C-alpha positions in Angstrom: 71.0 183.8 58.1 73.5 181.8 60.3 74.1 183.0 63.8 77.3 184.6 65.1 78.2 181.4 66.9 77.8 179.3 63.7 79.9 181.8 61.7 82.6 181.8 64.3 82.6 178.0 64.1 83.0 178.0 60.4 85.8 180.6 60.6 87.7 178.4 63.2 87.2 175.3 60.9 88.5 177.2 57.8 91.6 178.5 59.8 92.4 175.0 60.9 92.0 173.6 57.4 94.2 176.4 56.0 96.9 175.4 58.5 96.8 171.9 57.4 96.9 172.6 53.6 99.6 175.1 54.2 101.7 172.4 56.2 101.0 169.8 53.4 102.1 172.2 50.8 105.4 172.7 52.5 105.9 169.0 53.0 105.1 168.3 49.3 107.5 171.1 48.3 110.3 169.5 50.4 109.5 166.0 48.9 109.4 167.5 45.4 113.0 168.7 45.6 114.2 165.3 46.4 111.9 163.5 44.0 112.8 165.8 41.2 116.4 165.4 41.8 116.2 161.6 41.7 114.1 161.6 38.5 116.4 164.0 36.7 119.4 161.9 37.6 117.8 158.7 36.3 117.1 160.1 32.9 120.7 160.3 31.5 121.4 156.8 32.8 118.4 155.3 31.2 119.1 157.1 27.9 122.8 155.9 27.9 121.7 152.4 28.6 119.3 152.5 25.7 122.0 153.8 23.4 124.4 151.2 24.5 122.0 148.4 24.0 121.2 149.9 20.5 124.9 149.7 19.6 125.5 146.2 20.9 122.4 144.8 19.4 123.7 145.3 16.0 126.4 142.8 16.6 124.0 140.0 17.6 120.9 138.2 16.4 118.2 139.9 18.4 115.7 137.2 17.7 117.6 135.1 20.3 116.5 137.6 23.0 112.7 137.5 23.9 112.7 140.9 25.3 114.1 142.5 22.2 111.9 140.4 19.8 108.8 141.9 18.4 105.9 139.5 18.0 104.6 138.8 14.5 101.0 139.1 15.8 99.8 140.7 19.1 97.2 138.5 20.7 97.2 139.9 24.2 98.2 143.2 25.6 99.5 144.1 29.2 98.6 147.6 30.4 100.6 149.1 33.3 99.0 152.1 35.1 101.1 154.1 37.5 99.0 156.2 39.9 99.5 157.6 43.4 98.8 155.9 46.7 97.2 158.9 48.3 94.8 161.6 47.3 94.8 165.4 47.8 96.9 165.8 44.7 94.4 167.7 42.4 93.5 166.1 39.1 96.7 163.9 39.0 94.9 160.6 39.2 91.6 161.6 37.4 93.5 162.8 34.4 95.6 159.7 34.3 92.6 157.4 34.5 90.9 159.4 31.7 94.0 158.8 29.5 94.1 155.1 30.5 90.5 154.6 29.6 91.0 156.3 26.2 94.0 154.0 25.5 92.4 150.8 26.8 88.8 151.2 25.7 89.3 153.1 22.5 92.8 152.8 21.0 92.9 149.1 21.9 89.1 148.5 21.7 89.5 145.2 19.8 91.6 143.8 22.7 89.3 145.3 25.3 86.1 144.0 23.8 87.6 140.5 23.3 89.0 140.5 26.9 92.5 139.9 25.5 94.4 142.1 27.9 95.8 142.2 31.3 96.6 144.9 33.8 99.2 145.6 36.4 98.4 148.6 38.7 101.1 150.5 40.4 99.7 152.6 43.2 96.7 152.2 45.5 94.5 154.6 43.6 94.8 152.6 40.3 94.2 149.3 42.0 91.0 150.6 43.6 89.7 152.4 40.4 90.3 149.5 37.9 89.3 146.8 40.4 85.9 148.7 40.9 85.6 148.7 37.0 86.0 144.9 36.8 89.3 145.0 34.7 91.5 142.0 34.7 94.3 142.9 37.0 96.9 140.2 37.4 99.3 142.1 39.9 98.6 145.0 42.3 101.4 146.9 43.8 100.0 149.3 46.4 101.8 151.4 48.9 104.8 151.9 46.5 104.8 155.7 47.1 103.8 155.7 50.7 107.4 155.4 52.0 110.6 155.8 50.2 110.9 154.3 46.6 113.4 151.6 46.4 115.1 150.0 43.3 114.1 146.6 44.5 110.5 147.4 43.8 111.3 148.2 40.1 113.2 145.0 40.0 110.3 142.9 41.3 107.9 144.6 38.9 110.3 143.9 35.9 110.6 140.3 36.8 106.8 139.9 36.7 106.5 141.8 33.4 109.3 139.9 31.9 107.9 136.5 33.0 104.5 137.4 31.4 106.1 138.4 28.2 108.6 135.6 27.8 106.0 133.0 28.7 103.9 134.3 25.9 101.0 135.4 28.1 101.2 138.8 26.6 102.7 140.0 23.3 102.9 143.8 24.1 103.4 145.9 27.2 102.0 149.4 27.4 102.7 151.8 30.2 100.4 154.7 31.1 102.0 157.2 33.5 102.9 160.7 34.5 106.2 162.1 33.6 107.6 165.0 35.5 107.5 168.2 33.4 107.5 171.1 35.9 105.9 172.1 39.3 102.7 173.3 37.5 101.6 170.5 35.2 102.8 166.8 34.6 103.1 165.2 31.2 100.9 162.2 30.6 102.6 159.7 28.5 101.7 156.3 26.9 104.9 154.3 26.3 105.6 150.8 24.9 107.7 149.0 27.4 108.0 145.7 25.7 109.4 144.7 23.2 112.4 146.8 24.0 113.2 149.0 21.0 116.6 150.4 20.1 117.0 154.2 20.8 116.7 156.0 17.5 116.4 153.0 15.3 119.3 151.1 13.6 122.4 153.0 12.8 125.8 152.2 11.4 128.3 150.9 14.0 131.3 153.2 13.8 133.4 151.5 16.6 134.8 148.0 16.2 134.1 146.8 19.8 136.1 144.1 21.5 133.5 142.1 23.6 134.3 140.3 26.9 133.1 137.7 27.3 130.9 138.0 24.1 128.2 140.2 22.6 125.4 137.8 23.2 126.1 137.6 26.9 126.5 141.3 27.3 123.2 141.9 25.5 121.5 139.2 27.4 122.4 141.0 30.7 121.6 144.5 29.4 118.2 143.7 28.1 116.6 142.9 31.5 118.6 145.6 33.1 117.1 148.2 30.7 113.5 146.9 31.5 114.2 147.4 35.2 115.8 150.8 34.7 112.9 152.1 32.5 110.3 151.0 35.2 112.5 152.6 37.9 112.7 155.8 35.9 108.9 155.8 35.3 108.3 155.3 39.1 110.6 158.3 39.9 108.9 160.4 37.2 105.6 159.6 38.6 106.6 160.3 42.3 108.0 163.7 41.4 104.8 164.5 39.3 102.7 163.5 42.2 104.5 165.8 44.6 104.4 168.6 42.3 100.5 168.1 41.8 100.0 167.9 45.5 102.1 171.1 46.1 100.0 172.9 43.5 96.7 171.5 44.9 97.5 172.6 48.5 98.7 176.0 47.4 95.2 176.5 45.7 93.5 175.1 48.7 95.4 177.5 51.0 94.4 180.4 48.8 90.8 179.3 48.6 90.7 179.1 52.4 92.2 182.6 52.6 89.4 183.9 50.3 86.7 182.1 52.2 88.0 183.5 55.5 87.8 187.0 54.1 84.2 186.3 53.0 83.2 184.8 56.3 84.8 187.7 58.2 82.7 190.1 56.2 79.6 188.0 56.8 80.4 187.9 60.6 80.9 191.6 60.8 77.6 192.3 59.0 75.9 189.8 61.2 77.4 191.4 64.3 76.6 194.9 63.2 73.0 193.8 62.5 72.7 192.3 66.0 74.1 195.5 67.6 71.7 197.6 65.5 68.9 195.4 66.6 69.8 195.7 70.2 70.0 199.5 70.0 66.6 199.7 68.4 65.1 197.5 71.1 66.7 199.8 73.8 65.5 202.9 72.1 62.1 201.6 71.6 61.9 200.5 75.2 63.0 204.0 76.5 60.5 205.6 74.3 57.8 203.4 75.6 58.7 204.2 79.1 58.6 208.0 78.4 55.2 207.6 76.8 53.9 205.8 79.7 
């Protein structure tokens, strides 16, 4: 049985940990409000941009735009995995990696076995995980979520992805990421980023648009903009989901610390009572021995 000093030390350590987890929960909750707001604001913009590109693409020959053109045969696939930079966010990353391995190693098993795939990792945890597994990572973007997310980051990633696709190094781009659902649980998604697909499929054009300067120029500018916007939206969604996961994990850790403190306090009181009882018995036994002598 541990001594009273050891139990007091454990109680002190648990109290310190509880203070830290409680503080981290409050910080994550504050960050979540901001991240959630940014993610929700990005959704309607991205949706409207997809709808606009769908409408305008009906007026042009989409085969002239590489980002809108689906390859006749897919020889190489690019996988983008968006994780967090830091830990202490529960199963946020482990669940993501489980889905990523399911997609890469099983759904795209033919490409995985033939080594006809590449990877771009967004977030330090994904970079470390897949580098350790020997996966062919062509670009690593770490420390994305350490500070404030910036649109320029999404633009740089989009340029890399666009270059790989246009140069024919990859024929399909798949993104595995967390989408913000609520504060309790994220929504793991696997989305096809390239080729860009019209929202809702083809539909009849009801408005006779007047294009300035012309439809081809406008679509040519909207396609890379949509690619950047989709990546930006996914980064914001992942950031919000991460903060929600961290807040939930720290709340659970704080509750567990409280329960552990209760258990340790009971153990401490029992040990203290046993020590007092032992000392009383020793005193009584000594007094009895003196009387008998």
